[in-house]
Wavefront OBJ file of the C-alpha trace (Angstrom):
o trace
v 20.494 -26.863 1.940
v 21.036 -23.164 1.750
v 18.582 -22.907 -1.336
v 15.890 -24.896 0.541
v 16.180 -22.379 3.647
v 16.034 -19.391 1.300
v 12.960 -20.863 -0.311
v 11.324 -21.483 2.956
v 12.103 -18.052 4.164
v 10.557 -16.406 1.059
v 7.513 -18.698 1.309
v 7.408 -17.741 5.199
v 7.739 -14.311 4.566
v 5.173 -14.326 1.799
v 2.558 -15.991 4.032
v 3.260 -13.427 6.977
v 3.594 -10.282 4.854
v 1.514 -11.087 1.885
v 0.598 -7.557 0.793
v 3.925 -5.791 1.082
v 5.513 -8.708 -0.968
v 2.972 -8.774 -3.666
v 3.369 -4.962 -3.899
v 7.064 -5.513 -4.339
v 6.494 -8.160 -6.922
v 3.943 -6.085 -8.813
v 1.175 -8.723 -8.463
v -2.465 -7.983 -7.646
v -3.368 -8.717 -4.174
v -6.106 -11.216 -3.098
v -9.416 -9.240 -2.946
v -10.876 -8.493 0.519
v -13.162 -11.301 1.442
v -11.770 -13.915 -1.105
v -10.691 -16.189 1.500
v -14.219 -16.434 2.982
v -15.348 -17.193 -0.502
v -14.374 -20.876 -0.014
v -16.327 -20.899 3.212
v -19.897 -19.735 3.990
v -20.251 -17.443 0.889
v -19.487 -20.182 -1.546
v -21.901 -22.500 0.280
v -24.606 -19.899 0.077
v -23.834 -19.007 -3.482
v -24.074 -22.699 -4.532
v -27.357 -23.133 -2.793
v -28.625 -19.874 -4.644
v -27.320 -21.324 -7.949
v -29.422 -24.617 -7.413
v -32.530 -22.611 -6.529
v -32.207 -20.374 -9.640
v -32.072 -23.507 -11.901
v -35.673 -24.097 -10.949
v -36.750 -20.517 -10.522
v -34.850 -18.303 -12.655
v -37.176 -15.335 -12.273
v -36.585 -15.122 -8.474
v -35.251 -11.561 -8.456
v -34.532 -11.703 -4.767
v -32.139 -14.620 -5.192
v -30.338 -12.803 -7.881
v -29.757 -9.629 -5.668
v -28.719 -11.917 -2.963
v -26.134 -13.686 -5.186
v -25.059 -10.247 -6.521
v -24.443 -9.273 -2.904
v -22.423 -12.320 -2.093
v -20.211 -11.627 -5.182
v -19.722 -7.831 -4.231
v -18.345 -8.987 -0.749
v -15.768 -11.146 -2.560
v -14.910 -8.152 -4.947
v -16.222 -10.285 -8.075
v -17.889 -6.989 -9.259
v -18.280 -7.657 -12.923
v -20.037 -10.942 -12.249
v -22.167 -9.371 -9.579
v -23.314 -6.508 -11.912
v -24.683 -9.097 -14.311
v -26.683 -11.044 -11.728
v -27.999 -7.686 -10.400
v -28.884 -6.135 -13.717
v -30.871 -9.442 -14.431
v -32.813 -8.779 -11.144
v -34.000 -5.390 -12.140
v -35.070 -6.629 -15.597
v -37.514 -8.863 -13.741
v -38.565 -6.345 -11.013
v -37.348 -2.615 -11.565
v -38.882 -1.477 -8.278
v -36.891 -3.674 -5.883
v -34.917 -1.010 -4.079
v -32.446 -3.574 -2.620
v -31.247 -4.256 -6.057
v -30.289 -0.761 -6.623
v -28.306 -0.502 -3.399
v -26.243 -3.482 -4.585
v -25.865 -2.123 -8.170
v -24.629 1.164 -6.658
v -22.120 -0.562 -4.410
v -20.974 -2.671 -7.452
v -20.548 0.224 -9.648
v -18.481 1.864 -6.842
v -16.306 -1.183 -6.622
v -15.692 -0.855 -10.343
v -14.835 2.662 -9.907
v -17.845 3.998 -11.899
v -18.851 6.696 -9.556
v -21.375 8.313 -12.021
v -23.159 5.018 -12.571
v -23.091 4.345 -8.794
v -24.730 7.710 -8.141
v -27.428 7.126 -10.747
v -28.276 3.741 -9.077
v -28.715 5.353 -5.689
v -30.857 8.145 -7.174
v -33.031 5.324 -8.927
v -33.421 3.853 -5.537
v -34.487 7.048 -3.888
v -36.949 7.457 -6.707
v -38.609 4.206 -5.734
v -38.613 4.979 -1.874
v -37.596 8.499 -0.846
v -37.430 7.383 2.830
v -34.849 4.643 2.262
v -31.956 5.789 4.354
v -29.510 3.501 3.091
v -29.624 5.191 -0.285
v -28.810 8.395 1.192
v -25.960 6.888 3.213
v -24.445 5.390 0.029
v -24.784 8.805 -1.688
v -22.655 10.109 1.186
v -20.021 7.394 0.745
v -19.891 8.347 -2.899
v -19.379 11.956 -2.188
v -16.520 11.260 0.165
v -14.798 9.350 -2.725
v -14.842 12.399 -4.997
v -13.447 14.668 -2.277
v -16.485 16.614 -1.173
v -20.129 17.246 -1.272
v -20.141 19.485 -4.359
v -22.108 16.887 -6.305
v -25.317 17.201 -4.260
v -24.634 20.744 -2.756
v -27.742 22.047 -4.689
v -29.999 19.569 -3.201
v -28.782 19.459 0.326
v -27.912 22.886 0.893
v -30.770 24.921 -0.937
l 1 2 3 4 5 6 7 8 9 10 11 12 13 14 15 16 17 18 19 20 21 22 23 24 25 26 27 28 29 30 31 32 33 34 35 36 37 38 39 40 41 42 43 44 45 46 47 48 49 50 51 52 53 54 55 56 57 58 59 60 61 62 63 64 65 66 67 68 69 70 71 72 73 74 75 76 77 78 79 80 81 82 83 84 85 86 87 88 89 90 91 92 93 94 95 96 97 98 99 100 101 102 103 104 105 106 107 108 109 110 111 112 113 114 115 116 117 118 119 120 121 122 123 124 125 126 127 128 129 130 131 132 133 134 135 136 137 138 139 140 141 142 143 144 145 146 147 148 149 150 151 152
């Protein structure tokens, strides 16, 4: 009886305080957005998969699929889909936003910067690219990366 109560308390504590217990146990926490993966994201992802079976060159669907994978922190898989999209249409600026965010999620800031620069070369008025460059700059602790461009 006591062992059962202890198991229930541990399970309940795990359910309530998931991240602290996972940290203590040395496990990897559930990625942000993963729980939603079983809901609306998974449904849309499956719809895209079905559509890509008949139209594998639809770069917009590949970008949308990559965006969904980014939201649930499946960065490696997202990157594969996004890189396929720019092989089909290398001038689709929305792909570069997602690629940059994917590289940032993987901790590859140099590649992330490059992706946002590619996006700016396609459309220099696209504000989201500049916003993402700013986010990257905060990740490296300052504005030194683009000091020459923005200050001079």
